VOGU-3710 file (C-alpha; in Angstrom, 3 decimals, decimal comma):
1> xxxxxxxxxx> -0,481/0,139/0,049  1,240/3,522/-0,806  2,577/5,721/2,142  0,035/8,264/0,996  -3,393/5,595/1,038  -2,237/4,823/4,706  -1,304/7,962/6,114  -5,187/8,632/5,192  -6,191/5,188/6,146  -4,346/6,386/9,470
11> xxxxxxxxxx> -5,107/9,635/9,430  -9,081/9,310/8,960  -9,049/6,890/11,099  -7,650/9,227/14,292  -9,034/12,169/12,583  -11,573/12,732/16,082  -9,209/11,280/18,987  -8,647/15,267/19,978  -12,656/14,643/21,529  -11,228/12,396/24,056
21> xxxxxxxxxx> -8,418/14,849/25,081  -11,074/17,786/24,764  -13,381/15,481/27,083  -10,873/14,634/29,676  -8,346/17,819/29,738  -12,038/20,021/29,551  -10,594/21,982/27,308  -12,638/24,370/24,643  -9,618/24,734/21,800  -11,167/22,333/18,932
31> xxxxxxxxxx> -10,744/19,191/18,994  -8,986/19,421/16,112  -6,363/20,374/17,433  -6,061/19,235/20,143  -5,955/15,537/18,907  -2,936/17,400/15,889  -0,955/18,181/18,953  -1,554/14,831/20,906  -0,779/12,098/18,031  2,197/14,599/17,485
41> xxxxxxxxxx> 4,027/13,413/20,622  4,698/10,036/19,213  4,893/10,814/15,160  6,287/13,475/13,502  5,141/12,374/10,437  3,087/16,090/9,351  0,668/14,297/6,732  -0,528/12,190/8,669  -1,040/15,020/11,364  -2,825/17,318/8,859
51> xxxxxxxxxx> -5,361/14,646/8,547  -6,354/15,558/12,395  -5,760/19,338/12,105  -7,484/19,773/9,138  -10,607/17,950/8,280  -13,110/20,576/8,944  -14,415/23,281/6,430  -13,301/26,538/8,058  -9,886/24,735/9,214  -9,127/23,509/5,037
61> xxxxxxxxxx> -10,051/27,415/3,840  -7,806/28,736/5,712  -4,655/26,129/5,482  -2,270/26,610/3,329  -2,478/22,372/1,507  -2,019/21,592/-1,517  -4,759/20,750/-3,399  -3,602/17,194/-4,052  -3,299/16,729/-0,182  -5,616/13,874/1,480
71> xxxxxxxxxx> -6,837/15,773/4,384  -9,571/16,872/1,517  -10,694/13,491/1,445  -10,916/12,827/5,036  -12,918/15,883/5,650  -15,015/14,359/2,631  -15,406/11,218/4,034  -15,503/12,891/7,840  -18,942/14,959/6,580  -20,642/11,600/4,877
81> xxxxxxxxxx> -20,116/9,418/8,182  -21,729/12,164/10,220  -24,315/12,993/8,494  -24,847/9,253/8,121  -24,645/9,879/12,263  -26,271/12,556/12,811  -30,086/12,926/13,491  -32,231/14,702/15,534  -33,707/12,862/18,949  -36,998/11,810/18,832
91> xxxxxxxxxx> -38,341/14,625/20,637  -36,667/17,253/18,825  -37,585/18,527/15,650  -34,774/21,768/15,803  -31,127/22,430/17,250  -29,210/25,152/17,904  -26,338/22,922/17,804  -25,283/24,740/21,290  -27,130/21,920/23,288  -23,500/20,295/24,382
101> xxxxxxxxxx> -22,664/18,373/27,284  -18,542/16,754/27,427  -19,159/14,016/29,717  -22,846/12,177/28,566  -22,471/8,582/27,812  -23,677/6,837/24,812  -26,749/5,270/24,542  -27,725/1,850/23,191  -28,295/1,707/19,628  -31,704/-0,093/20,152
111> xxxxxxxxxx> -33,486/3,189/21,354  -33,670/4,138/18,289  -34,421/0,667/16,476  -38,487/-0,188/15,217  -39,984/1,659/17,837  -39,264/4,398/20,168  -39,272/2,759/24,136  -38,000/3,926/27,233  -34,571/4,996/26,019  -31,135/3,359/28,310
121> xxxxxxxxxx> -27,549/4,478/28,447  -24,146/2,557/28,472  -22,079/3,002/31,445  -18,809/5,122/30,729  -16,180/2,186/30,045  -13,830/0,486/27,761  -14,917/-2,578/26,170  -12,673/-5,709/27,741  -12,032/-8,610/25,973  -11,826/-10,161/29,967
131> xxxxxxxxxx> -14,982/-8,839/30,962  -19,115/-10,056/29,729  -20,355/-7,408/27,119  -21,912/-4,279/29,011  -25,957/-4,367/28,697  -27,544/-0,510/28,539  -29,249/0,026/31,553  -32,191/2,554/31,911  -30,223/4,829/34,472  -27,916/7,358/33,598
141> xxxxxxxxxx> -24,419/7,582/34,726  -22,039/9,883/32,593  -18,537/10,140/32,017  -16,081/11,785/33,888  -12,882/13,808/33,515  -11,159/10,525/35,012  -12,756/8,123/33,015  -11,554/9,851/29,714  -8,011/10,467/31,239  -7,588/6,236/31,699
151> xxxxxxxxxx> -9,452/6,381/28,088  -6,260/8,391/26,854  -3,548/7,156/28,490  -5,059/2,950/26,963  -4,561/4,601/23,559  -1,378/6,437/24,524  0,343/3,354/25,735  -0,079/1,608/21,875  -0,208/4,469/20,289  3,971/5,298/21,866
161> xxxxxxxxxx> 4,782/2,084/20,173  3,557/0,962/17,073  4,795/1,911/13,189  2,506/4,397/11,495  2,392/2,172/8,688  -0,117/-0,049/6,540  1,402/-3,170/8,716  -0,156/-1,333/11,505  -3,604/-0,355/10,580  -5,849/-3,490/11,968
171> xxxxxxxxxx> -3,589/-2,899/15,030  -4,860/0,406/15,717  -8,552/-0,593/15,193  -8,187/-2,950/17,724  -6,681/0,181/19,857  -10,185/1,922/19,325  -12,433/-0,715/19,249  -11,018/-1,401/22,692  -10,980/1,882/23,829  -14,308/4,002/21,815
181> xxxxxxxxxx> -16,673/1,361/22,124  -18,895/3,280/24,205  -17,793/6,634/23,817  -20,217/8,837/22,127  -19,393/10,512/18,456  -21,569/13,565/18,952  -22,619/14,887/22,594  -25,272/17,086/21,167  -27,853/16,893/23,493  -29,607/17,684/20,976
191> xxxxxxxxxx> -28,867/14,378/19,016  -29,486/9,983/19,211  -26,158/9,837/21,303  -26,163/5,924/20,096  -23,069/6,063/17,681  -19,994/5,477/19,548  -16,509/6,912/18,141  -15,532/4,052/17,134  -17,809/3,363/14,615  -17,906/6,958/13,348
201> xxxxxxxxxx> -13,915/6,909/12,695  -13,825/3,358/11,367  -16,483/4,335/8,921  -15,309/7,417/7,870  -11,601/5,378/6,741  -14,274/3,083/5,133  -15,427/6,434/2,950  -11,899/7,986/2,929  -10,311/5,280/1,149  -13,203/4,600/-0,964
211> xxxxxxxxxx> -12,975/7,793/-1,742  -9,158/7,269/-2,626  -9,697/4,248/-5,249  -12,616/6,043/-6,511  -10,473/9,840/-7,530  -7,779/8,021/-8,438  -9,162/6,118/-10,793  -10,736/9,031/-12,592  -7,183/10,934/-12,447  -8,600/13,618/-10,419
221> xxxxxxxxxx> -5,794/15,464/-7,813  -7,180/18,187/-7,579  -8,901/17,037/-4,072  -9,273/20,402/-2,934  -11,439/21,803/-5,822  -13,747/18,798/-6,437  -14,616/17,885/-2,418  -14,613/21,553/-0,981  -15,276/24,215/-3,677  -18,041/21,603/-5,345
231> xxxxxxxxxx> -18,235/19,442/-2,597  -22,412/19,882/-2,326  -22,698/18,768/-5,699  -20,689/15,715/-4,343  -22,690/14,033/-2,380  -24,751/12,808/-5,628  -22,214/11,267/-7,569  -22,527/7,178/-7,041  -18,884/7,279/-5,453  -19,006/4,172/-3,027
241> xxxxxxxxxx> -19,965/0,100/-4,291  -21,607/-2,330/-1,088  -20,972/-5,110/-1,785  -21,952/-8,916/-0,319  -20,848/-12,116/-0,821  -23,070/-15,886/0,707  -22,299/-18,522/0,823  -24,308/-21,625/-0,135  -24,372/-25,584/1,243  -23,148/-24,373/4,413
251> xxxxxxxxxx> -25,600/-26,489/6,574  -24,601/-29,903/4,228  -21,134/-29,332/4,857  -21,370/-29,071/8,457  -24,255/-31,863/9,303  -23,308/-35,084/7,085  -20,538/-36,781/9,038  -20,338/-39,859/10,998  -17,734/-39,513/13,652  -17,529/-41,320/17,360
261> xxxxxxxxxx> -16,233/-37,432/18,372  -18,869/-35,611/16,968  -18,677/-32,813/18,704  -14,461/-31,667/17,808  -15,775/-32,639/14,438  -18,762/-30,231/14,204  -17,398/-27,643/16,060  -13,625/-28,082/13,194  -16,003/-27,837/10,146  -18,439/-25,453/11,801
271> xxxxxxxxxx> -14,981/-23,393/12,156  -12,948/-23,967/8,722  -16,052/-22,139/7,151  -15,745/-18,854/9,450  -11,892/-18,573/8,395  -12,980/-19,836/4,986  -15,272/-16,373/5,235  -12,942/-14,658/6,559  -10,289/-15,104/4,240  -12,494/-13,996/1,301
281> xxxxxxxxxx> -13,170/-10,636/3,235  -9,601/-10,061/3,589  -8,611/-11,957/0,256  -10,357/-8,798/-1,612  -9,575/-5,924/0,989  -5,430/-6,918/0,571  -6,478/-6,835/-3,563  -7,871/-3,461/-3,202  -5,461/-2,368/0,017  -8,152/-1,836/2,106
291> xxxxxxxxxx> -7,991/-2,208/5,564  -10,783/-3,859/7,882  -12,903/-0,460/8,389  -13,883/-1,201/4,692  -15,739/-4,727/5,911  -19,716/-3,109/7,721  -20,689/-6,961/9,072  -19,258/-10,603/9,120  -20,669/-13,500/9,460  -22,765/-17,441/9,222
301> xxxxxxxxxx> -21,177/-17,561/6,064  -22,165/-13,707/4,979  -20,854/-9,999/4,351  -21,583/-6,418/3,525  -18,464/-4,284/2,688  -17,854/-0,623/1,591  -15,938/-0,188/-0,929  -15,037/2,141/-4,448  -17,346/2,641/-7,127  -14,078/1,827/-9,781
311> xxxxxxxxxx> -13,300/-0,909/-12,605  -10,632/-2,430/-10,520  -13,092/-2,948/-7,333  -15,877/-4,521/-9,627  -12,597/-6,859/-11,469  -11,837/-7,860/-7,962  -14,831/-8,713/-6,966  -15,742/-11,137/-10,017  -11,811/-12,454/-9,725  -12,602/-13,396/-6,604
321> xxxxxxxxxx> -15,563/-15,262/-6,948  -14,492/-17,245/-9,824  -11,428/-18,217/-8,180  -12,789/-18,755/-4,837  -15,771/-20,849/-6,650  -13,373/-23,044/-9,064  -11,324/-23,647/-5,313  -14,590/-24,739/-3,976  -15,552/-27,029/-6,976  -12,249/-28,487/-6,853
331> xxxxxxxxxx> -12,381/-29,311/-3,371  -16,017/-29,747/-2,170  -17,093/-30,755/-5,829  -20,861/-28,542/-5,849  -21,152/-28,487/-1,872  -20,606/-25,000/-1,466  -20,648/-21,249/-3,280  -20,382/-18,051/-3,171  -21,965/-15,753/-4,746  -20,899/-11,777/-4,751
341> xxxxxxxxxx> -23,861/-8,813/-5,284  -22,755/-5,193/-5,010  -24,478/-1,840/-6,394  -23,498/1,800/-6,626  -24,471/4,375/-4,520  -23,590/7,942/-3,537  -23,386/10,219/-0,464  -26,191/11,355/-0,583  -28,061/8,198/0,042  -26,061/7,295/3,229
351> xxxxxxxxxx> -26,765/10,730/4,670  -30,704/10,615/4,318  -32,730/9,610/1,157  -34,717/6,335/3,277  -35,940/5,305/-0,012  -32,876/4,980/-1,778  -31,042/3,047/1,143  -33,696/-0,035/1,187  -33,154/-0,432/-2,017  -29,673/-0,327/-1,953
361> xxxxxxxxxx> -29,785/-3,483/0,297  -32,186/-5,037/-1,524  -30,693/-4,248/-4,909  -27,231/-6,236/-3,801  -29,126/-9,116/-2,689  -31,716/-10,032/-5,532  -28,032/-10,047/-7,525  -26,830/-12,720/-4,649  -30,565/-14,980/-5,197  -29,867/-14,658/-9,042
371> xxxxxxxxxx> -26,703/-15,943/-9,138  -27,258/-18,790/-6,903  -30,401/-19,451/-8,873  -27,974/-20,681/-11,770  -24,809/-21,379/-10,356  -22,589/-22,758/-13,099  -21,585/-21,457/-16,455  -22,000/-23,812/-20,012  -18,144/-24,629/-19,259  -18,036/-25,166/-15,655
381> xxxxxxxxxx> -20,814/-27,359/-16,516  -19,078/-29,321/-18,736  -16,723/-30,164/-16,420  -18,627/-31,692/-13,746  -19,986/-33,689/-16,489  -16,552/-34,354/-18,052  -15,134/-35,531/-14,177  -17,338/-38,563/-13,959  -17,141/-41,225/-11,231  -14,733/-40,497/-9,244
391> xxxxxxxxxx> -12,248/-43,500/-8,050  -11,104/-44,605/-4,569  -11,910/-44,815/-0,923  -15,190/-42,911/0,758  -14,050/-40,765/3,783  -15,699/-42,297/6,468  -16,663/-38,617/7,667  -17,854/-36,695/5,216  -18,669/-39,369/2,934  -16,686/-37,441/-0,285
401> xxxxxxxxxx> -14,278/-39,916/-2,291  -10,978/-39,319/-2,222  -7,650/-40,991/-2,966  -5,294/-42,122/0,423  -5,531/-45,123/1,798  -6,865/-44,244/5,255  -10,796/-43,649/6,266  -10,693/-40,398/6,443  -9,721/-37,591/3,727  -7,510/-34,843/3,922
411> xxxxxxxxxx> -9,007/-32,069/4,741  -10,984/-34,346/7,872  -8,038/-35,675/8,858  -7,051/-32,056/9,270  -9,442/-31,069/11,504  -9,803/-33,895/13,773  -6,163/-32,617/13,921  -7,012/-29,388/14,406  -10,215/-29,608/16,301  -8,321/-30,133/19,840
421> xxxxxxxxxx> -7,387/-26,654/19,743  -10,229/-25,150/18,817  -12,291/-25,854/21,808  -12,125/-23,705/24,208  -12,084/-25,448/27,735  -13,434/-23,177/30,178  -13,046/-25,012/33,563  -9,190/-25,691/33,002  -7,793/-22,296/31,499  -10,098/-19,682/29,649
431> xxxxxxxxxx> -6,724/-17,093/29,261  -4,305/-19,236/27,110  -3,942/-17,246/23,927  -5,221/-18,597/20,694  -4,306/-17,385/17,462  -5,771/-18,430/13,608  -3,085/-18,472/11,475  -3,836/-17,647/7,443  -0,424/-18,566/5,364  0,873/-20,170/2,343
441> xxxxxxxxxx> 2,347/-22,548/4,354  0,730/-25,497/2,370  -0,667/-28,122/4,831  -3,692/-30,181/4,420  -6,641/-27,194/5,666  -6,138/-25,203/1,937  -8,986/-21,272/1,866  -8,183/-21,228/-1,613  -5,592/-17,840/-2,829  -2,828/-20,392/-1,987
451> xxxxxxxxxx> -3,455/-19,620/1,760  -3,662/-22,606/4,512  -4,974/-22,956/8,469  -3,501/-23,980/11,107  -4,270/-22,627/15,226  -1,302/-21,564/17,289  -0,443/-20,170/20,760  1,522/-17,823/19,311  1,736/-15,018/17,133  4,530/-14,350/15,166
461> xxxxxxxxxx> 5,273/-15,174/11,192  7,819/-18,227/10,515  10,898/-17,438/8,887  9,921/-17,447/4,967  6,568/-17,263/5,433  3,697/-14,890/4,585  0,006/-14,519/6,225  -1,748/-12,813/9,109  -2,754/-13,474/12,140  -6,999/-13,175/13,994
471> xxxxxxxxxx> -6,730/-13,592/17,857  -9,969/-15,564/19,255  -11,634/-13,634/21,474  -8,545/-11,173/22,451  -7,378/-7,498/21,381  -3,903/-7,157/20,678  -1,693/-5,210/18,923  1,792/-6,000/16,772  3,188/-5,765/13,124  1,259/-8,296/10,641
481> xxxxxxxxxx> -1,420/-8,697/13,334  -5,322/-9,193/12,017  -8,104/-8,315/13,231  -9,103/-10,436/15,913  -12,552/-13,045/15,794  -15,020/-13,046/18,116  -15,798/-16,567/18,062  -18,380/-18,898/20,186  -15,783/-21,421/21,180  -16,687/-22,624/24,388
491> xxxxxxxxxx> -16,658/-26,310/25,100  -15,924/-28,732/28,095  -14,501/-30,835/25,494  -16,556/-33,507/25,983  -18,070/-35,779/23,385  -21,405/-36,529/22,890  -21,228/-40,056/24,345  -20,183/-38,093/28,088  -22,821/-35,926/26,789  -25,125/-38,300/27,922
501> xxxxxxxxxx> -23,563/-40,259/29,891  -23,231/-38,141/32,969  -26,962/-36,597/31,918  -29,017/-35,479/34,952  -31,596/-38,697/35,093  -32,526/-39,553/31,574  -29,216/-40,393/29,594  -29,948/-38,138/26,280  -27,822/-35,007/24,963  -29,612/-31,806/23,679
511> xxxxxxxxxx> -29,426/-29,761/20,428  -30,249/-25,798/20,750  -30,922/-24,143/17,143  -32,460/-20,383/17,570  -32,655/-17,541/15,667  -33,444/-13,750/15,087  -36,845/-13,584/13,758  -37,205/-11,213/11,101  -33,629/-10,565/10,799  -33,192/-9,540/7,066
521> xxxxxxxxxx> -35,796/-7,157/7,470  -34,854/-5,608/11,101  -31,460/-5,125/9,196  -33,325/-2,497/5,700  -35,619/-1,239/7,376  -35,634/-1,729/11,595  -34,519/2,218/12,181  -36,965/3,475/10,888  -37,318/7,832/8,730  -34,439/9,241/10,192
531> xxxxxxxxxx> -32,135/7,054/11,675  -32,891/4,171/9,068  -28,384/5,087/8,413  -25,252/3,065/7,441  -23,726/3,922/10,449  -26,661/2,451/12,604  -27,547/-0,911/10,425  -23,031/-1,269/11,269  -23,468/-0,539/14,879  -26,438/-2,949/14,931
541> xxxxxxxxxx> -24,284/-5,676/13,372  -21,845/-5,588/15,276  -23,568/-5,720/18,717  -25,164/-8,354/17,399  -21,828/-10,414/16,674  -21,025/-9,327/20,196  -24,219/-10,920/21,128  -23,568/-13,897/19,477  -20,286/-14,885/19,149  -18,770/-13,497/22,238
551> xxxxxxxxxx> -21,295/-13,040/24,817  -22,865/-16,845/24,282  -19,138/-17,874/26,015  -19,918/-16,320/28,668  -23,835/-17,621/28,982  -22,117/-20,925/29,294  -19,132/-20,775/31,108  -21,703/-19,138/33,483  -23,871/-22,019/33,803  -21,353/-24,415/33,399
561> xxxxxxxxxx> -22,875/-26,010/31,346  -21,827/-29,244/29,589  -21,452/-28,132/26,149  -19,959/-27,284/22,916  -21,062/-24,243/20,471  -20,856/-25,839/16,795  -21,618/-22,471/15,749  -22,756/-19,091/16,395  -22,846/-16,835/13,896  -24,688/-13,334/13,438
571> xxxxxxxxxx> -27,938/-14,270/14,415  -28,132/-18,293/14,159  -27,077/-20,649/17,097  -26,455/-24,180/17,635  -25,404/-26,043/20,566  -24,825/-29,683/21,383  -25,003/-30,763/25,700  -25,971/-32,252/27,961  -29,720/-32,453/28,215  -30,805/-30,557/30,987
581> xxxxxxxxxx> -27,925/-28,108/30,950  -29,014/-26,783/27,465  -33,051/-26,235/28,974  -31,387/-23,975/30,802  -28,400/-22,312/28,541  -32,135/-21,615/25,661  -34,156/-20,244/28,461  -31,374/-17,291/29,892  -29,713/-17,416/26,333  -34,026/-15,934/24,966
591> xxxxxxxxxx> -33,802/-14,092/28,557  -30,543/-11,794/27,619  -31,432/-11,088/24,005  -34,899/-10,029/24,936  -32,620/-7,671/27,494  -30,330/-6,637/25,454  -32,688/-5,767/22,276  -34,814/-4,394/24,827  -37,485/-6,548/23,851  -37,389/-5,063/20,024
601> xxxxxxxxxx> -36,157/-8,620/18,748  -37,664/-11,918/19,150  -35,822/-15,971/19,124  -37,636/-18,774/17,385  -35,666/-22,034/19,407  -35,905/-25,357/19,243  -34,226/-28,180/21,270  -34,401/-31,811/20,274  -33,898/-35,040/22,985  -31,553/-37,668/21,409
611> xxxxxxxxxx> -29,405/-40,222/22,328  -25,705/-40,179/22,002  -25,757/-43,011/18,855  -28,425/-41,019/16,478  -27,093/-39,183/13,918  -25,846/-35,643/13,493  -27,377/-35,210/10,154  -30,439/-36,290/11,996  -30,529/-34,442/14,814  -29,757/-31,210/12,379
621> xxxxxxxxxx> -32,336/-31,516/11,255  -35,304/-32,635/13,678  -34,032/-30,080/16,051  -34,107/-27,905/13,049  -37,496/-28,916/12,197  -38,743/-27,899/15,499  -37,233/-24,771/14,869  -39,382/-23,629/11,938  -42,314/-25,154/14,145  -41,087/-22,460/16,733
631> xxxxxxxxxx> -41,356/-20,303/13,600  -44,574/-21,116/12,611  -46,381/-20,624/15,766  -45,872/-16,665/15,199  -42,712/-15,961/16,386  -40,873/-15,224/19,711  -41,040/-19,243/20,577  -39,716/-22,469/21,454  -40,992/-26,256/20,785  -39,540/-28,692/22,205
641> xxxxxxxxxx> -38,341/-32,549/21,784  -41,627/-32,463/19,804  -43,814/-29,907/17,703  -46,432/-30,361/20,019  -44,323/-29,054/22,874  -44,668/-25,453/20,952  -45,018/-22,389/23,389  -44,947/-19,166/22,745  -41,302/-18,294/25,355  -43,225/-16,367/28,183
651> xxxxxxxxxx> -45,952/-18,915/28,613  -43,187/-21,466/28,867  -40,494/-19,478/30,958  -43,602/-18,077/33,636  -46,421/-21,151/32,402  -44,407/-24,524/32,352  -40,845/-23,705/33,677  -41,477/-20,901/36,793  -44,616/-22,440/38,594  -46,297/-26,229/36,743
661> xxxxxxxxxx> -42,528/-27,539/36,469  -41,729/-26,177/40,028  -44,989/-27,021/41,891  -44,128/-30,800/40,677  -40,862/-30,411/42,090  -42,350/-29,251/45,295  -44,514/-31,751/45,468  -42,442/-35,365/44,723  -40,077/-34,113/46,958  -42,297/-34,072/49,478
671> xxxxxxxxxx> -43,676/-37,544/48,896  -40,509/-39,190/47,829  -40,055/-39,415/51,786  -43,492/-40,106/53,087  -44,983/-42,063/50,374  -42,403/-44,207/47,811  -46,253/-45,386/45,589  -45,934/-41,515/44,583  -43,146/-42,091/41,985  -41,843/-42,596/38,382
681> xxxxxxxxxx> -45,227/-45,299/37,876  -47,647/-42,435/38,970  -46,170/-39,425/36,470  -46,627/-42,070/33,979  -50,045/-42,973/34,034  -51,050/-38,905/34,635  -49,090/-38,489/31,352  -50,825/-41,862/29,900  -54,446/-40,042/30,769  -53,425/-36,912/29,464
691> xxxxxxxxxx> -51,992/-37,879/26,189  -54,991/-39,765/26,214  -57,353/-36,483/26,327  -55,316/-34,423/23,104  -55,723/-38,416/21,635  -59,500/-37,211/21,309  -58,519/-33,623/21,073  -57,599/-34,881/17,481  -61,177/-36,459/17,027  -63,183/-34,185/18,634
701> xxxxxxxxxx> -61,057/-31,351/17,123  -62,633/-29,592/19,901  -60,795/-29,889/24,100  -63,760/-31,134/25,444  -62,273/-34,730/26,906  -64,398/-37,311/27,818  -60,951/-38,277/29,960  -62,636/-36,468/33,027  -63,183/-39,424/34,569  -60,963/-40,931/34,590
711> xxxxxxxxxx> -58,273/-38,628/35,836  -60,595/-37,612/38,188  -61,241/-41,539/39,154  -57,015/-41,986/39,483  -55,896/-38,636/41,180  -58,888/-39,859/43,764  -57,719/-43,172/44,559  -53,797/-42,026/44,976  -55,021/-39,637/47,826  -53,038/-41,123/50,672
721> xxxxxxxxxx> -54,372/-42,287/54,104  -52,551/-40,326/56,725  -53,645/-37,209/57,455  -51,158/-34,360/57,206  -49,796/-36,218/53,935  -53,613/-36,263/52,684  -53,102/-32,179/53,236  -50,803/-32,005/50,958  -52,033/-34,127/48,089  -55,384/-32,778/47,682
731> xxxxxxxxxx> -53,462/-29,473/47,050  -51,755/-30,902/44,433  -54,365/-32,324/42,597  -57,088/-29,889/42,425  -54,481/-27,866/41,076  -54,243/-30,536/38,741  -57,817/-31,058/38,175  -57,365/-27,382/37,374  -55,012/-27,710/35,058  -56,517/-30,979/33,327
741> xxxxxxxxxx> -59,528/-28,937/32,591  -58,120/-26,243/30,482  -56,751/-27,549/26,568  -53,128/-25,004/27,067  -52,292/-25,894/31,041  -53,394/-29,662/30,054  -50,522/-29,366/27,539  -48,141/-27,314/29,572  -48,310/-29,906/32,643  -47,916/-32,738/30,135
751> xxxxxxxxxx> -44,504/-30,974/29,139  -43,335/-30,054/32,526  -44,127/-33,565/33,943  -41,913/-34,730/31,093  -38,955/-32,218/31,638  -39,797/-33,566/35,434  -39,593/-37,355/34,593  -36,231/-37,300/32,549  -34,776/-35,776/35,439  -35,180/-38,796/37,521
761> xxxxxxxxxx> -34,502/-41,224/34,735  -31,859/-43,026/33,718  -29,110/-46,032/34,669  -29,168/-49,511/32,309  -32,389/-50,613/32,869  -34,205/-47,180/32,185  -33,133/-45,469/29,785  -36,048/-45,857/27,096  -36,725/-43,697/24,336  -39,883/-41,542/25,041
//
């Protein structure tokens, strides 16, 4: 990367650092001057420092900069980013831009999302990768000058030791995310303060680098005239490109395996696809000489990037797409495929044209969908047909034919070898460093583009190699350090068999699958009217990633769950573990997500119950059907064990988990000691009568059961003779009578009884299928 371009990106990333200085020292000097003077302690590069000193119109007009100085690009990029960020608060129609509070804290990104509710605020802290995710609170606790001084000190420690070159662009991005994620960009009290200084600065750098490429392709070097003097006209130019890709075939790739260590293999295959996607992102960015600031979102085999609207961008996208699909076809036949889409847009679109902004995302999505419908060219089809039947052995994990002598293909062999290093054992060591190394060192885990995957506990390039490092769930700085990756990697390193054998009660494991309801629509139009901006979409995406890829580890660790995260994407979750732990996890995940999103987004969840010997593909498919049943129940629902047990989430938690199951546990905790006749046989008979009543519902179409007499007779017959026990029993029996009369209560009772009986089943002679 040319020094001029790296100076521009670094200068754009750091252009507003003076706001931190201003707030820490309570100075009234312009933040542009404060920022320039602050960074001058660590570098004397005038070209770079000029971006901090001159990124406002008045300053640029007064400065004696050459017309070709890239500070004019930072100025325009800052204007577009600010124009996307800054919106008057929901209760404000006009402002005099004098209502400032330097120590105000940042608002929750969900404040302006969907319907407006009470405001929430983040605490004045940094994003610490050793702690859990911060949830916004209704109470507003302002920053102090000391809080900002601490941030400034943290910034200075890294800024003092880095080299101000393209080798350290990602280190600066990591530093800014760690320190400024909860620092508001604007402290104007008339504006919505839901965009962090980090998100504003990274988007400014993204726009700046795209503008640089766009203008140079046009051979324009008079940036002053184009961007300052005639700047109002430039906002209408389609200088930018929104690009996206989507990987198809992910679920089949992950689940079509047979292996005794399925938990480890599933995670390894899911992880491989995560890094495959990250390698696509970074290969595209490297070829275009851009930084990770240009990545708006990545997760679940999907990504959005902000690029320049140039022929070089479009050509590079097509080359990356073709090159990767050739690799995927040669390595995985037709099982994996990547499709790119892109569309040009102007600064005006992201600064306030809501309709055009929505159409921008829809246009990119249509291009990807069209490509998926016609994946292969005539030439590709000829190659596929000419390949004929492959000769060799079938891999006993992925079932692909390979030429080796062993039972596994080279790729699956390598995934088996790498799997122990991928899973964090939170019971033994949660502080162990883990780096993902993507390099040109040839091994059996190819990623395409001549790059290969390995995992290491250090971040030093082997001699003679080229590549990049990703730090897992940690912020690091240093040369060749690539972006950190938030990864849902919790595992206690147990096998599927161990999950079942160590289960509470019945020897079963559970699969939890869930995703966010209507996320695609929420992403495009969740922010209404003037708040529907690129900066809010990018901030929303980053927060969703933090929840599903970072916070999920803390949930499982808090529960001390016997579990393995198979994948946790931007909105999609698949976790396997001991069955009762998985029920607690599903509830905790849903309740936390409700709090995190202010109740504005919901989850649909499927929970399957299986013996360890069940093929994982079957478990995945059946739990996926349960997840779909939850979605079909007007979403915000959970489907447990069978589609008949599909409930709204609140009903399940409040009426089943916290009420009926608790009442059943309390009753049997008393009668286990008083009267041994109230054991599993008693529960099974209750379940038999309940199921019979629902069999009648299917025949009669209405819950008006004739089984009531049998139910009443059975509970009356079981009444104990001892007076003390009789009173407890009658209280319980009367409640059961009330539940039996109502269809919803009866179904909830049936599930509660099943959950309870599973907790007391176990052993070789008591492990029959349900």
